[in-house]
N, CA, C and O atoms as a Maestro MAE file, in Angstrom:
{
 s_m_m2io_version
 :::
 2.0.0
}

f_m_ct {
 s_m_title
 :::
 protein
 m_atom[340] {
  # First column is atom index #
  i_m_mmod_type
  r_m_x_coord
  r_m_y_coord
  r_m_z_coord
  i_m_residue_number
  s_m_chain_name
  s_m_pdb_residue_name
  s_m_pdb_atom_name
  i_m_atomic_number
  :::
  1 25 12.913 3.965 19.321 1 A "UNK " " N  " 7
  2 3 11.584 3.711 19.810 1 A "UNK " " CA " 6
  3 2 10.865 5.009 20.196 1 A "UNK " " C  " 6
  4 15 9.788 4.979 20.793 1 A "UNK " " O  " 8
  5 25 11.470 6.139 19.850 2 A "UNK " " N  " 7
  6 3 10.871 7.435 20.168 2 A "UNK " " CA " 6
  7 2 10.722 8.219 18.871 2 A "UNK " " C  " 6
  8 15 11.713 8.494 18.193 2 A "UNK " " O  " 8
  9 25 9.504 8.576 18.526 3 A "UNK " " N  " 7
  10 3 9.230 9.312 17.288 3 A "UNK " " CA " 6
  11 2 9.726 10.752 17.430 3 A "UNK " " C  " 6
  12 15 9.225 11.515 18.256 3 A "UNK " " O  " 8
  13 25 10.707 11.105 16.621 4 A "UNK " " N  " 7
  14 3 11.300 12.446 16.686 4 A "UNK " " CA " 6
  15 2 10.692 13.410 15.669 4 A "UNK " " C  " 6
  16 15 11.109 14.566 15.594 4 A "UNK " " O  " 8
  17 25 9.720 12.956 14.890 5 A "UNK " " N  " 7
  18 3 9.162 13.785 13.820 5 A "UNK " " CA " 6
  19 2 8.538 15.073 14.341 5 A "UNK " " C  " 6
  20 15 8.537 16.083 13.637 5 A "UNK " " O  " 8
  21 25 8.017 15.055 15.537 6 A "UNK " " N  " 7
  22 3 7.409 16.268 16.087 6 A "UNK " " CA " 6
  23 2 8.391 17.176 16.798 6 A "UNK " " C  " 6
  24 15 8.027 18.272 17.223 6 A "UNK " " O  " 8
  25 25 9.629 16.733 16.932 7 A "UNK " " N  " 7
  26 3 10.651 17.505 17.630 7 A "UNK " " CA " 6
  27 2 11.150 18.619 16.722 7 A "UNK " " C  " 6
  28 15 11.570 18.355 15.596 7 A "UNK " " O  " 8
  29 25 11.111 19.833 17.186 8 A "UNK " " N  " 7
  30 3 11.469 21.019 16.400 8 A "UNK " " CA " 6
  31 2 12.881 20.931 15.816 8 A "UNK " " C  " 6
  32 15 13.110 21.378 14.692 8 A "UNK " " O  " 8
  33 25 13.814 20.368 16.554 9 A "UNK " " N  " 7
  34 3 15.203 20.338 16.077 9 A "UNK " " CA " 6
  35 2 15.405 19.416 14.879 9 A "UNK " " C  " 6
  36 15 16.456 19.467 14.240 9 A "UNK " " O  " 8
  37 25 14.419 18.570 14.558 10 A "UNK " " N  " 7
  38 3 14.542 17.646 13.431 10 A "UNK " " CA " 6
  39 2 13.733 18.067 12.210 10 A "UNK " " C  " 6
  40 15 13.719 17.348 11.211 10 A "UNK " " O  " 8
  41 25 13.071 19.196 12.265 11 A "UNK " " N  " 7
  42 3 12.201 19.617 11.172 11 A "UNK " " CA " 6
  43 2 12.970 19.868 9.870 11 A "UNK " " C  " 6
  44 15 12.501 19.500 8.793 11 A "UNK " " O  " 8
  45 25 14.125 20.480 9.964 12 A "UNK " " N  " 7
  46 3 14.930 20.742 8.760 12 A "UNK " " CA " 6
  47 2 15.416 19.424 8.136 12 A "UNK " " C  " 6
  48 15 15.397 19.269 6.915 12 A "UNK " " O  " 8
  49 25 15.840 18.499 8.962 13 A "UNK " " N  " 7
  50 3 16.287 17.185 8.473 13 A "UNK " " CA " 6
  51 2 15.128 16.436 7.807 13 A "UNK " " C  " 6
  52 15 15.303 15.837 6.745 13 A "UNK " " O  " 8
  53 25 13.953 16.469 8.427 14 A "UNK " " N  " 7
  54 3 12.782 15.814 7.839 14 A "UNK " " CA " 6
  55 2 12.414 16.432 6.497 14 A "UNK " " C  " 6
  56 15 12.067 15.717 5.556 14 A "UNK " " O  " 8
  57 25 12.488 17.739 6.407 15 A "UNK " " N  " 7
  58 3 12.196 18.418 5.142 15 A "UNK " " CA " 6
  59 2 13.187 18.005 4.066 15 A "UNK " " C  " 6
  60 15 12.816 17.837 2.904 15 A "UNK " " O  " 8
  61 25 14.440 17.843 4.450 16 A "UNK " " N  " 7
  62 3 15.467 17.394 3.510 16 A "UNK " " CA " 6
  63 2 15.175 15.974 3.022 16 A "UNK " " C  " 6
  64 15 15.291 15.682 1.832 16 A "UNK " " O  " 8
  65 25 14.796 15.098 3.951 17 A "UNK " " N  " 7
  66 3 14.438 13.723 3.573 17 A "UNK " " CA " 6
  67 2 13.233 13.703 2.641 17 A "UNK " " C  " 6
  68 15 13.201 12.945 1.672 17 A "UNK " " O  " 8
  69 25 12.247 14.536 2.937 18 A "UNK " " N  " 7
  70 3 11.042 14.619 2.090 18 A "UNK " " CA " 6
  71 2 11.406 15.069 0.680 18 A "UNK " " C  " 6
  72 15 10.912 14.510 -0.299 18 A "UNK " " O  " 8
  73 25 12.261 16.068 0.577 19 A "UNK " " N  " 7
  74 3 12.681 16.564 -0.738 19 A "UNK " " CA " 6
  75 2 13.434 15.489 -1.515 19 A "UNK " " C  " 6
  76 15 13.226 15.326 -2.717 19 A "UNK " " O  " 8
  77 25 14.308 14.759 -0.828 20 A "UNK " " N  " 7
  78 3 15.063 13.685 -1.481 20 A "UNK " " CA " 6
  79 2 14.131 12.586 -1.953 20 A "UNK " " C  " 6
  80 15 14.276 12.092 -3.072 20 A "UNK " " O  " 8
  81 25 13.184 12.198 -1.125 21 A "UNK " " N  " 7
  82 3 12.205 11.185 -1.512 21 A "UNK " " CA " 6
  83 2 11.470 11.603 -2.771 21 A "UNK " " C  " 6
  84 15 11.309 10.799 -3.690 21 A "UNK " " O  " 8
  85 25 11.026 12.837 -2.827 22 A "UNK " " N  " 7
  86 3 10.242 13.309 -3.968 22 A "UNK " " CA " 6
  87 2 11.086 13.488 -5.235 22 A "UNK " " C  " 6
  88 15 10.535 13.554 -6.334 22 A "UNK " " O  " 8
  89 25 12.404 13.567 -5.100 23 A "UNK " " N  " 7
  90 3 13.278 13.546 -6.280 23 A "UNK " " CA " 6
  91 2 13.336 12.146 -6.874 23 A "UNK " " C  " 6
  92 15 13.554 11.986 -8.075 23 A "UNK " " O  " 8
  93 25 13.142 11.135 -6.036 24 A "UNK " " N  " 7
  94 3 13.238 9.744 -6.453 24 A "UNK " " CA " 6
  95 2 11.899 9.218 -6.966 24 A "UNK " " C  " 6
  96 15 11.847 8.546 -7.996 24 A "UNK " " O  " 8
  97 25 10.822 9.522 -6.250 25 A "UNK " " N  " 7
  98 3 9.516 8.925 -6.546 25 A "UNK " " CA " 6
  99 2 8.405 9.847 -6.051 25 A "UNK " " C  " 6
  100 15 8.610 10.658 -5.148 25 A "UNK " " O  " 8
  101 25 7.234 9.711 -6.653 26 A "UNK " " N  " 7
  102 3 6.048 10.429 -6.188 26 A "UNK " " CA " 6
  103 2 5.283 9.474 -5.269 26 A "UNK " " C  " 6
  104 15 4.591 8.582 -5.761 26 A "UNK " " O  " 8
  105 25 5.389 9.639 -3.938 27 A "UNK " " N  " 7
  106 3 4.782 8.672 -3.022 27 A "UNK " " CA " 6
  107 2 3.264 8.558 -3.166 27 A "UNK " " C  " 6
  108 15 2.709 7.473 -2.989 27 A "UNK " " O  " 8
  109 25 2.595 9.653 -3.482 28 A "UNK " " N  " 7
  110 3 1.139 9.595 -3.652 28 A "UNK " " CA " 6
  111 2 0.768 8.749 -4.875 28 A "UNK " " C  " 6
  112 15 -0.189 7.977 -4.829 28 A "UNK " " O  " 8
  113 25 1.517 8.893 -5.956 29 A "UNK " " N  " 7
  114 3 1.265 8.105 -7.163 29 A "UNK " " CA " 6
  115 2 1.508 6.618 -6.904 29 A "UNK " " C  " 6
  116 15 0.724 5.775 -7.340 29 A "UNK " " O  " 8
  117 25 2.585 6.299 -6.200 30 A "UNK " " N  " 7
  118 3 2.886 4.906 -5.875 30 A "UNK " " CA " 6
  119 2 1.774 4.319 -5.008 30 A "UNK " " C  " 6
  120 15 1.343 3.188 -5.231 30 A "UNK " " O  " 8
  121 25 1.316 5.075 -4.033 31 A "UNK " " N  " 7
  122 3 0.231 4.611 -3.168 31 A "UNK " " CA " 6
  123 2 -1.042 4.365 -3.975 31 A "UNK " " C  " 6
  124 15 -1.705 3.343 -3.796 31 A "UNK " " O  " 8
  125 25 -1.384 5.298 -4.861 32 A "UNK " " N  " 7
  126 3 -2.582 5.179 -5.696 32 A "UNK " " CA " 6
  127 2 -2.501 3.919 -6.574 32 A "UNK " " C  " 6
  128 15 -3.468 3.163 -6.676 32 A "UNK " " O  " 8
  129 25 -1.349 3.705 -7.197 33 A "UNK " " N  " 7
  130 3 -1.190 2.530 -8.066 33 A "UNK " " CA " 6
  131 2 -1.275 1.241 -7.272 33 A "UNK " " C  " 6
  132 15 -1.893 0.278 -7.726 33 A "UNK " " O  " 8
  133 25 -0.661 1.204 -6.083 34 A "UNK " " N  " 7
  134 3 -0.713 0.000 -5.247 34 A "UNK " " CA " 6
  135 2 -2.154 -0.288 -4.826 34 A "UNK " " C  " 6
  136 15 -2.595 -1.437 -4.868 34 A "UNK " " O  " 8
  137 25 -2.877 0.734 -4.425 35 A "UNK " " N  " 7
  138 3 -4.280 0.550 -4.047 35 A "UNK " " CA " 6
  139 2 -5.094 0.062 -5.236 35 A "UNK " " C  " 6
  140 15 -5.973 -0.786 -5.086 35 A "UNK " " O  " 8
  141 25 -4.804 0.593 -6.409 36 A "UNK " " N  " 7
  142 3 -5.504 0.154 -7.615 36 A "UNK " " CA " 6
  143 2 -5.273 -1.308 -7.906 36 A "UNK " " C  " 6
  144 15 -6.203 -2.018 -8.288 36 A "UNK " " O  " 8
  145 25 -4.030 -1.779 -7.729 37 A "UNK " " N  " 7
  146 3 -3.708 -3.188 -7.958 37 A "UNK " " CA " 6
  147 2 -4.438 -4.105 -6.984 37 A "UNK " " C  " 6
  148 15 -4.720 -5.259 -7.307 37 A "UNK " " O  " 8
  149 25 -4.744 -3.595 -5.793 38 A "UNK " " N  " 7
  150 3 -5.454 -4.383 -4.791 38 A "UNK " " CA " 6
  151 2 -6.969 -4.259 -4.920 38 A "UNK " " C  " 6
  152 15 -7.711 -4.890 -4.167 38 A "UNK " " O  " 8
  153 25 -7.430 -3.450 -5.870 39 A "UNK " " N  " 7
  154 3 -8.866 -3.263 -6.040 39 A "UNK " " CA " 6
  155 2 -9.464 -2.289 -5.040 39 A "UNK " " C  " 6
  156 15 -10.675 -2.291 -4.821 39 A "UNK " " O  " 8
  157 25 -8.632 -1.461 -4.433 40 A "UNK " " N  " 7
  158 3 -9.109 -0.522 -3.415 40 A "UNK " " CA " 6
  159 2 -9.463 0.846 -3.977 40 A "UNK " " C  " 6
  160 15 -9.782 1.764 -3.221 40 A "UNK " " O  " 8
  161 25 -9.409 0.991 -5.296 41 A "UNK " " N  " 7
  162 3 -9.854 2.203 -5.971 41 A "UNK " " CA " 6
  163 2 -11.060 1.799 -6.820 41 A "UNK " " C  " 6
  164 15 -10.967 0.922 -7.678 41 A "UNK " " O  " 8
  165 25 -12.183 2.451 -6.564 42 A "UNK " " N  " 7
  166 3 -13.408 2.097 -7.274 42 A "UNK " " CA " 6
  167 2 -13.390 2.540 -8.718 42 A "UNK " " C  " 6
  168 15 -12.527 3.318 -9.125 42 A "UNK " " O  " 8
  169 25 -14.353 2.041 -9.509 43 A "UNK " " N  " 7
  170 3 -14.421 2.401 -10.924 43 A "UNK " " CA " 6
  171 2 -14.597 3.903 -11.149 43 A "UNK " " C  " 6
  172 15 -14.220 4.431 -12.195 43 A "UNK " " O  " 8
  173 25 -15.171 4.579 -10.163 44 A "UNK " " N  " 7
  174 3 -15.353 6.032 -10.271 44 A "UNK " " CA " 6
  175 2 -14.188 6.812 -9.679 44 A "UNK " " C  " 6
  176 15 -14.257 8.036 -9.569 44 A "UNK " " O  " 8
  177 25 -13.091 6.100 -9.287 45 A "UNK " " N  " 7
  178 3 -11.918 6.762 -8.726 45 A "UNK " " CA " 6
  179 2 -11.962 6.933 -7.222 45 A "UNK " " C  " 6
  180 15 -11.074 7.561 -6.646 45 A "UNK " " O  " 8
  181 25 -12.981 6.382 -6.574 46 A "UNK " " N  " 7
  182 3 -13.092 6.507 -5.121 46 A "UNK " " CA " 6
  183 2 -12.024 5.660 -4.437 46 A "UNK " " C  " 6
  184 15 -11.857 4.486 -4.766 46 A "UNK " " O  " 8
  185 25 -11.309 6.243 -3.500 47 A "UNK " " N  " 7
  186 3 -10.301 5.543 -2.709 47 A "UNK " " CA " 6
  187 2 -11.002 4.968 -1.487 47 A "UNK " " C  " 6
  188 15 -11.283 5.687 -0.528 47 A "UNK " " O  " 8
  189 25 -11.283 3.666 -1.528 48 A "UNK " " N  " 7
  190 3 -12.027 3.029 -0.446 48 A "UNK " " CA " 6
  191 2 -11.310 3.099 0.889 48 A "UNK " " C  " 6
  192 15 -11.957 3.033 1.934 48 A "UNK " " O  " 8
  193 25 -9.994 3.231 0.883 49 A "UNK " " N  " 7
  194 3 -9.249 3.269 2.141 49 A "UNK " " CA " 6
  195 2 -9.501 4.555 2.927 49 A "UNK " " C  " 6
  196 15 -9.174 4.631 4.112 49 A "UNK " " O  " 8
  197 25 -10.076 5.560 2.279 50 A "UNK " " N  " 7
  198 3 -10.366 6.812 2.981 50 A "UNK " " CA " 6
  199 2 -11.688 6.758 3.732 50 A "UNK " " C  " 6
  200 15 -11.962 7.610 4.577 50 A "UNK " " O  " 8
  201 25 -12.512 5.754 3.425 51 A "UNK " " N  " 7
  202 3 -13.846 5.697 4.027 51 A "UNK " " CA " 6
  203 2 -14.035 4.462 4.905 51 A "UNK " " C  " 6
  204 15 -15.139 4.219 5.391 51 A "UNK " " O  " 8
  205 25 -12.983 3.683 5.113 52 A "UNK " " N  " 7
  206 3 -13.109 2.505 5.970 52 A "UNK " " CA " 6
  207 2 -11.867 2.368 6.838 52 A "UNK " " C  " 6
  208 15 -10.801 2.901 6.529 52 A "UNK " " O  " 8
  209 25 -12.040 1.634 7.934 53 A "UNK " " N  " 7
  210 3 -10.912 1.401 8.833 53 A "UNK " " CA " 6
  211 2 -10.061 0.258 8.291 53 A "UNK " " C  " 6
  212 15 -10.501 -0.496 7.423 53 A "UNK " " O  " 8
  213 25 -8.848 0.136 8.803 54 A "UNK " " N  " 7
  214 3 -7.962 -0.939 8.390 54 A "UNK " " CA " 6
  215 2 -8.591 -2.312 8.659 54 A "UNK " " C  " 6
  216 15 -8.546 -3.170 7.777 54 A "UNK " " O  " 8
  217 25 -9.182 -2.557 9.854 55 A "UNK " " N  " 7
  218 3 -9.822 -3.865 10.076 55 A "UNK " " CA " 6
  219 2 -10.978 -4.134 9.098 55 A "UNK " " C  " 6
  220 15 -11.165 -5.268 8.658 55 A "UNK " " O  " 8
  221 25 -11.747 -3.099 8.761 56 A "UNK " " N  " 7
  222 3 -12.833 -3.278 7.785 56 A "UNK " " CA " 6
  223 2 -12.264 -3.676 6.423 56 A "UNK " " C  " 6
  224 15 -12.785 -4.579 5.768 56 A "UNK " " O  " 8
  225 25 -11.204 -3.007 6.005 57 A "UNK " " N  " 7
  226 3 -10.568 -3.298 4.728 57 A "UNK " " CA " 6
  227 2 -10.041 -4.732 4.719 57 A "UNK " " C  " 6
  228 15 -10.262 -5.460 3.751 57 A "UNK " " O  " 8
  229 25 -9.349 -5.149 5.783 58 A "UNK " " N  " 7
  230 3 -8.812 -6.507 5.861 58 A "UNK " " CA " 6
  231 2 -9.925 -7.543 5.822 58 A "UNK " " C  " 6
  232 15 -9.770 -8.596 5.203 58 A "UNK " " O  " 8
  233 25 -11.043 -7.257 6.474 59 A "UNK " " N  " 7
  234 3 -12.168 -8.189 6.464 59 A "UNK " " CA " 6
  235 2 -12.745 -8.323 5.058 59 A "UNK " " C  " 6
  236 15 -13.089 -9.429 4.639 59 A "UNK " " O  " 8
  237 25 -12.856 -7.230 4.329 60 A "UNK " " N  " 7
  238 3 -13.374 -7.294 2.960 60 A "UNK " " CA " 6
  239 2 -12.416 -8.047 2.032 60 A "UNK " " C  " 6
  240 15 -12.853 -8.716 1.096 60 A "UNK " " O  " 8
  241 25 -11.115 -7.939 2.293 61 A "UNK " " N  " 7
  242 3 -10.143 -8.720 1.516 61 A "UNK " " CA " 6
  243 2 -10.355 -10.208 1.804 61 A "UNK " " C  " 6
  244 15 -10.353 -11.027 0.885 61 A "UNK " " O  " 8
  245 25 -10.540 -10.561 3.100 62 A "UNK " " N  " 7
  246 3 -10.788 -11.960 3.463 62 A "UNK " " CA " 6
  247 2 -12.050 -12.485 2.791 62 A "UNK " " C  " 6
  248 15 -12.103 -13.644 2.380 62 A "UNK " " O  " 8
  249 25 -13.074 -11.626 2.679 63 A "UNK " " N  " 7
  250 3 -14.343 -12.031 2.078 63 A "UNK " " CA " 6
  251 2 -14.262 -12.107 0.556 63 A "UNK " " C  " 6
  252 15 -15.191 -12.590 -0.091 63 A "UNK " " O  " 8
  253 25 -13.157 -11.631 -0.017 64 A "UNK " " N  " 7
  254 3 -12.998 -11.682 -1.464 64 A "UNK " " CA " 6
  255 2 -13.562 -10.488 -2.200 64 A "UNK " " C  " 6
  256 15 -13.617 -10.485 -3.429 64 A "UNK " " O  " 8
  257 25 -13.988 -9.459 -1.452 65 A "UNK " " N  " 7
  258 3 -14.517 -8.252 -2.092 65 A "UNK " " CA " 6
  259 2 -13.403 -7.530 -2.841 65 A "UNK " " C  " 6
  260 15 -13.605 -7.048 -3.955 65 A "UNK " " O  " 8
  261 25 -12.222 -7.458 -2.221 66 A "UNK " " N  " 7
  262 3 -11.052 -6.859 -2.843 66 A "UNK " " CA " 6
  263 2 -10.027 -7.950 -3.094 66 A "UNK " " C  " 6
  264 15 -10.026 -8.986 -2.428 66 A "UNK " " O  " 8
  265 25 -9.161 -7.707 -4.056 67 A "UNK " " N  " 7
  266 3 -8.089 -8.652 -4.345 67 A "UNK " " CA " 6
  267 2 -7.088 -8.655 -3.201 67 A "UNK " " C  " 6
  268 15 -6.836 -7.629 -2.570 67 A "UNK " " O  " 8
  269 25 -6.527 -9.825 -2.950 68 A "UNK " " N  " 7
  270 3 -5.425 -9.908 -1.997 68 A "UNK " " CA " 6
  271 2 -4.155 -9.535 -2.744 68 A "UNK " " C  " 6
  272 15 -4.156 -9.446 -3.971 68 A "UNK " " O  " 8
  273 25 -3.081 -9.319 -2.011 69 A "UNK " " N  " 7
  274 3 -1.821 -8.960 -2.655 69 A "UNK " " CA " 6
  275 2 -1.410 -10.055 -3.629 69 A "UNK " " C  " 6
  276 15 -1.544 -11.244 -3.339 69 A "UNK " " O  " 8
  277 25 -0.915 -9.645 -4.769 70 A "UNK " " N  " 7
  278 3 -0.439 -10.600 -5.757 70 A "UNK " " CA " 6
  279 2 0.847 -11.234 -5.272 70 A "UNK " " C  " 6
  280 15 1.639 -10.596 -4.578 70 A "UNK " " O  " 8
  281 25 1.056 -12.491 -5.637 71 A "UNK " " N  " 7
  282 3 2.302 -13.158 -5.251 71 A "UNK " " CA " 6
  283 2 3.451 -12.586 -6.060 71 A "UNK " " C  " 6
  284 15 3.285 -12.179 -7.210 71 A "UNK " " O  " 8
  285 25 4.618 -12.563 -5.434 72 A "UNK " " N  " 7
  286 3 5.804 -12.144 -6.149 72 A "UNK " " CA " 6
  287 2 6.164 -13.223 -7.167 72 A "UNK " " C  " 6
  288 15 5.942 -14.406 -6.907 72 A "UNK " " O  " 8
  289 25 6.710 -12.846 -8.312 73 A "UNK " " N  " 7
  290 3 7.141 -13.871 -9.265 73 A "UNK " " CA " 6
  291 2 8.226 -14.744 -8.647 73 A "UNK " " C  " 6
  292 15 9.014 -14.278 -7.823 73 A "UNK " " O  " 8
  293 25 8.260 -15.982 -9.039 74 A "UNK " " N  " 7
  294 3 9.243 -16.926 -8.501 74 A "UNK " " CA " 6
  295 2 10.611 -16.665 -9.123 74 A "UNK " " C  " 6
  296 15 10.722 -16.384 -10.317 74 A "UNK " " O  " 8
  297 25 11.651 -16.763 -8.292 75 A "UNK " " N  " 7
  298 3 13.024 -16.567 -8.756 75 A "UNK " " CA " 6
  299 2 13.470 -17.839 -9.453 75 A "UNK " " C  " 6
  300 15 13.421 -18.908 -8.845 75 A "UNK " " O  " 8
  301 25 13.913 -17.767 -10.729 76 A "UNK " " N  " 7
  302 3 14.263 -18.965 -11.473 76 A "UNK " " CA " 6
  303 2 15.641 -19.536 -11.134 76 A "UNK " " C  " 6
  304 15 15.931 -20.686 -11.463 76 A "UNK " " O  " 8
  305 25 16.480 -18.751 -10.488 77 A "UNK " " N  " 7
  306 3 17.837 -19.205 -10.196 77 A "UNK " " CA " 6
  307 2 17.928 -19.986 -8.904 77 A "UNK " " C  " 6
  308 15 16.923 -20.179 -8.219 77 A "UNK " " O  " 8
  309 25 19.122 -20.437 -8.566 78 A "UNK " " N  " 7
  310 3 19.308 -21.186 -7.328 78 A "UNK " " CA " 6
  311 2 19.038 -20.311 -6.094 78 A "UNK " " C  " 6
  312 15 19.271 -19.102 -6.112 78 A "UNK " " O  " 8
  313 25 18.560 -20.924 -5.065 79 A "UNK " " N  " 7
  314 3 18.245 -20.183 -3.835 79 A "UNK " " CA " 6
  315 2 19.500 -19.515 -3.279 79 A "UNK " " C  " 6
  316 15 20.568 -20.125 -3.219 79 A "UNK " " O  " 8
  317 25 19.357 -18.265 -2.875 80 A "UNK " " N  " 7
  318 3 20.455 -17.548 -2.255 80 A "UNK " " CA " 6
  319 2 21.438 -16.877 -3.190 80 A "UNK " " C  " 6
  320 15 22.384 -16.233 -2.736 80 A "UNK " " O  " 8
  321 25 21.229 -17.019 -4.504 81 A "UNK " " N  " 7
  322 3 22.152 -16.421 -5.461 81 A "UNK " " CA " 6
  323 2 21.420 -15.420 -6.329 81 A "UNK " " C  " 6
  324 15 20.333 -15.704 -6.832 81 A "UNK " " O  " 8
  325 25 22.000 -14.273 -6.502 82 A "UNK " " N  " 7
  326 3 21.479 -13.301 -7.467 82 A "UNK " " CA " 6
  327 2 22.362 -13.410 -8.698 82 A "UNK " " C  " 6
  328 15 23.576 -13.216 -8.636 82 A "UNK " " O  " 8
  329 25 21.739 -13.719 -9.790 83 A "UNK " " N  " 7
  330 3 22.520 -13.963 -11.016 83 A "UNK " " CA " 6
  331 2 22.161 -12.943 -12.066 83 A "UNK " " C  " 6
  332 15 20.984 -12.650 -12.276 83 A "UNK " " O  " 8
  333 25 23.159 -12.400 -12.727 84 A "UNK " " N  " 7
  334 3 22.956 -11.462 -13.809 84 A "UNK " " CA " 6
  335 2 22.784 -12.235 -15.103 84 A "UNK " " C  " 6
  336 15 23.557 -13.145 -15.403 84 A "UNK " " O  " 8
  337 25 21.768 -11.866 -15.866 85 A "UNK " " N  " 7
  338 3 21.552 -12.570 -17.136 85 A "UNK " " CA " 6
  339 2 22.340 -11.924 -18.237 85 A "UNK " " C  " 6
  340 15 22.286 -12.375 -19.381 85 A "UNK " " O  " 8
  :::
 }
 m_bond[339] {
  # First column is bond index #
  i_m_from
  i_m_to
  i_m_order
  :::
  1 1 2 1
  2 2 3 1
  3 3 4 2
  4 3 5 1
  5 5 6 1
  6 6 7 1
  7 7 8 2
  8 7 9 1
  9 9 10 1
  10 10 11 1
  11 11 12 2
  12 11 13 1
  13 13 14 1
  14 14 15 1
  15 15 16 2
  16 15 17 1
  17 17 18 1
  18 18 19 1
  19 19 20 2
  20 19 21 1
  21 21 22 1
  22 22 23 1
  23 23 24 2
  24 23 25 1
  25 25 26 1
  26 26 27 1
  27 27 28 2
  28 27 29 1
  29 29 30 1
  30 30 31 1
  31 31 32 2
  32 31 33 1
  33 33 34 1
  34 34 35 1
  35 35 36 2
  36 35 37 1
  37 37 38 1
  38 38 39 1
  39 39 40 2
  40 39 41 1
  41 41 42 1
  42 42 43 1
  43 43 44 2
  44 43 45 1
  45 45 46 1
  46 46 47 1
  47 47 48 2
  48 47 49 1
  49 49 50 1
  50 50 51 1
  51 51 52 2
  52 51 53 1
  53 53 54 1
  54 54 55 1
  55 55 56 2
  56 55 57 1
  57 57 58 1
  58 58 59 1
  59 59 60 2
  60 59 61 1
  61 61 62 1
  62 62 63 1
  63 63 64 2
  64 63 65 1
  65 65 66 1
  66 66 67 1
  67 67 68 2
  68 67 69 1
  69 69 70 1
  70 70 71 1
  71 71 72 2
  72 71 73 1
  73 73 74 1
  74 74 75 1
  75 75 76 2
  76 75 77 1
  77 77 78 1
  78 78 79 1
  79 79 80 2
  80 79 81 1
  81 81 82 1
  82 82 83 1
  83 83 84 2
  84 83 85 1
  85 85 86 1
  86 86 87 1
  87 87 88 2
  88 87 89 1
  89 89 90 1
  90 90 91 1
  91 91 92 2
  92 91 93 1
  93 93 94 1
  94 94 95 1
  95 95 96 2
  96 95 97 1
  97 97 98 1
  98 98 99 1
  99 99 100 2
  100 99 101 1
  101 101 102 1
  102 102 103 1
  103 103 104 2
  104 103 105 1
  105 105 106 1
  106 106 107 1
  107 107 108 2
  108 107 109 1
  109 109 110 1
  110 110 111 1
  111 111 112 2
  112 111 113 1
  113 113 114 1
  114 114 115 1
  115 115 116 2
  116 115 117 1
  117 117 118 1
  118 118 119 1
  119 119 120 2
  120 119 121 1
  121 121 122 1
  122 122 123 1
  123 123 124 2
  124 123 125 1
  125 125 126 1
  126 126 127 1
  127 127 128 2
  128 127 129 1
  129 129 130 1
  130 130 131 1
  131 131 132 2
  132 131 133 1
  133 133 134 1
  134 134 135 1
  135 135 136 2
  136 135 137 1
  137 137 138 1
  138 138 139 1
  139 139 140 2
  140 139 141 1
  141 141 142 1
  142 142 143 1
  143 143 144 2
  144 143 145 1
  145 145 146 1
  146 146 147 1
  147 147 148 2
  148 147 149 1
  149 149 150 1
  150 150 151 1
  151 151 152 2
  152 151 153 1
  153 153 154 1
  154 154 155 1
  155 155 156 2
  156 155 157 1
  157 157 158 1
  158 158 159 1
  159 159 160 2
  160 159 161 1
  161 161 162 1
  162 162 163 1
  163 163 164 2
  164 163 165 1
  165 165 166 1
  166 166 167 1
  167 167 168 2
  168 167 169 1
  169 169 170 1
  170 170 171 1
  171 171 172 2
  172 171 173 1
  173 173 174 1
  174 174 175 1
  175 175 176 2
  176 175 177 1
  177 177 178 1
  178 178 179 1
  179 179 180 2
  180 179 181 1
  181 181 182 1
  182 182 183 1
  183 183 184 2
  184 183 185 1
  185 185 186 1
  186 186 187 1
  187 187 188 2
  188 187 189 1
  189 189 190 1
  190 190 191 1
  191 191 192 2
  192 191 193 1
  193 193 194 1
  194 194 195 1
  195 195 196 2
  196 195 197 1
  197 197 198 1
  198 198 199 1
  199 199 200 2
  200 199 201 1
  201 201 202 1
  202 202 203 1
  203 203 204 2
  204 203 205 1
  205 205 206 1
  206 206 207 1
  207 207 208 2
  208 207 209 1
  209 209 210 1
  210 210 211 1
  211 211 212 2
  212 211 213 1
  213 213 214 1
  214 214 215 1
  215 215 216 2
  216 215 217 1
  217 217 218 1
  218 218 219 1
  219 219 220 2
  220 219 221 1
  221 221 222 1
  222 222 223 1
  223 223 224 2
  224 223 225 1
  225 225 226 1
  226 226 227 1
  227 227 228 2
  228 227 229 1
  229 229 230 1
  230 230 231 1
  231 231 232 2
  232 231 233 1
  233 233 234 1
  234 234 235 1
  235 235 236 2
  236 235 237 1
  237 237 238 1
  238 238 239 1
  239 239 240 2
  240 239 241 1
  241 241 242 1
  242 242 243 1
  243 243 244 2
  244 243 245 1
  245 245 246 1
  246 246 247 1
  247 247 248 2
  248 247 249 1
  249 249 250 1
  250 250 251 1
  251 251 252 2
  252 251 253 1
  253 253 254 1
  254 254 255 1
  255 255 256 2
  256 255 257 1
  257 257 258 1
  258 258 259 1
  259 259 260 2
  260 259 261 1
  261 261 262 1
  262 262 263 1
  263 263 264 2
  264 263 265 1
  265 265 266 1
  266 266 267 1
  267 267 268 2
  268 267 269 1
  269 269 270 1
  270 270 271 1
  271 271 272 2
  272 271 273 1
  273 273 274 1
  274 274 275 1
  275 275 276 2
  276 275 277 1
  277 277 278 1
  278 278 279 1
  279 279 280 2
  280 279 281 1
  281 281 282 1
  282 282 283 1
  283 283 284 2
  284 283 285 1
  285 285 286 1
  286 286 287 1
  287 287 288 2
  288 287 289 1
  289 289 290 1
  290 290 291 1
  291 291 292 2
  292 291 293 1
  293 293 294 1
  294 294 295 1
  295 295 296 2
  296 295 297 1
  297 297 298 1
  298 298 299 1
  299 299 300 2
  300 299 301 1
  301 301 302 1
  302 302 303 1
  303 303 304 2
  304 303 305 1
  305 305 306 1
  306 306 307 1
  307 307 308 2
  308 307 309 1
  309 309 310 1
  310 310 311 1
  311 311 312 2
  312 311 313 1
  313 313 314 1
  314 314 315 1
  315 315 316 2
  316 315 317 1
  317 317 318 1
  318 318 319 1
  319 319 320 2
  320 319 321 1
  321 321 322 1
  322 322 323 1
  323 323 324 2
  324 323 325 1
  325 325 326 1
  326 326 327 1
  327 327 328 2
  328 327 329 1
  329 329 330 1
  330 330 331 1
  331 331 332 2
  332 331 333 1
  333 333 334 1
  334 334 335 1
  335 335 336 2
  336 335 337 1
  337 337 338 1
  338 338 339 1
  339 339 340 2
  :::
 }
}
């Protein structure tokens, strides 16, 4: 419950975690694609989340201005079982 990110003794560990994350995925690209899927990137490439607050964004989603999150596809197998095809 205590954010250690600003603590000097954890800076090297945080840098290591950041490097590992970036070996796996480009977080900025993932964020951009997710925003695009929600309609939060304008036709001219404007990132609407940079110019509005979170409550404003949520209100526009409620109003239907932006798409809401897409539903996850339904699992075809029995509940509680992961099955390999």
